C-alpha angles and dihedrals in degrees: 000000000000112000127205129188116212121199138177135109152140095101134030088253090068091051107037097074089050089051088052092053096048099080090049092048090049091049089054093050102254121156102228126207128173131213116194140140123298095246108015129124088258093068097070094036092056097039091052090066094046098248112149106255130203120193122209136181114269136177131199117253105220133193092199135065115276134150088234089066086078094056107028095071087064088052090053092049088048089051090052092057092045091050091048088055095047095045092046088054098043097044097204123193093221143359123221115197126194094186135242124130096287092061096065097074090045095052093046092048091048091052091050088051091047094243112149113248129203118191129200120209113196104185130066091247117041119251121235097257092055091044089059092046099046096088089060097052132098093206136005119212119208137187102208127055088224091060091069089074090061098056138055107290095228094053105044124097128172106231108146117226127296108257123208110254094224093067089071092055098068121134120221095209094047088052091055092045091052088059100036089241128152118218096244095099131043116251127239116199118200123197124185100181129272093298094040126233123261090203095050094042091052095050091046095052094043088054098049096099090060098035099052091060089070108014145041110230129218108191120190096190105171136251115327090358101110115121106222091199088066099047098104100042108125112241096020119097122180124202123180089202137346133204121152089022094057100089090052094047090049088052092052096048123094094184131025129207112193150154112260103245108149096242093049097049095045087052088053091048093050089052092046093229119163106239149182116214124208104187124207109266120257086238089068100035144018089273097255093131091055092054091044089054096046090053092052092048090048090053091050096247101113150014119234136213115186111223093240088059096046105125129148095251093049091045095053093044093052093050094052092047097045095046091048091053096037095126090061090060094043090053092051091050091049090057091057117101091189102074104105117025100187097105094041091052092043089053090054090050090050093049101044107036117119106254 
């Protein structure tokens, strides 16, 4: 039986595409193992679907001054030795890495043991962990055409990101029922990321009086961010977090408003949903979401409001204009051949695994 090691962790974004690949890998008869960090978010996500999990030491690779910069390199080195031991024992045919700091020791160990490695880079500009891992990879999958200019020409391939199959199985009526909506008004769904966004939550709630005249509103506001004073407003439904409900809520929505993390926006692209992106500010990130959003706007998939410009009037005007021109965005997304990367990634795995 062919064996593949998946790796990636630290955030859900470094795990979700791996989760999307797993059903296809199982269907094609692969024995799947996962190497992640000992305490990261990926551990519970992978164990919950009964994939054998191996935890290794990992340290964060920082661009800024921090006392942990003195100790974390030793954790990375320890992780390399642990990964070498695990990979030597498992003897995989190939390694697929979704990035994050824990993936670097796995990729390096795989290269030392002559196991082919494929890396996936989600954002328009590569993160530091993947930059360090690129020299050890056979192929590097990317989501954006622009990313190809940042990586070795002979290694890069535009695949898009693997999308979870269940997102395509949503039911419009179930989505409405989950929110106690009728079908007389179109639905806007607003997502501020897994932790929510104070800025987005504030502008949404301040705009409800105007929005609810024309739309029903689904607001995924983040943990502990519900406003109890708004719980019984007709046409407005708050969720702290959604999981199994997400496909049905997507199906019910006519317009999406979202952060611009790569996984989220490629899910939106796959579902062909008109959307407005509000990328995380460069003050709170390395600016990758801003670049992701600009690329989607350039390709005609999205409208963009930068967080610094997020005011009630701008927000309302953008919603009206985007919804009125929704068919334009849908047509642009239909022309994209880069919406779901599962098959392209699987073809690379089939081509490059060690026989």
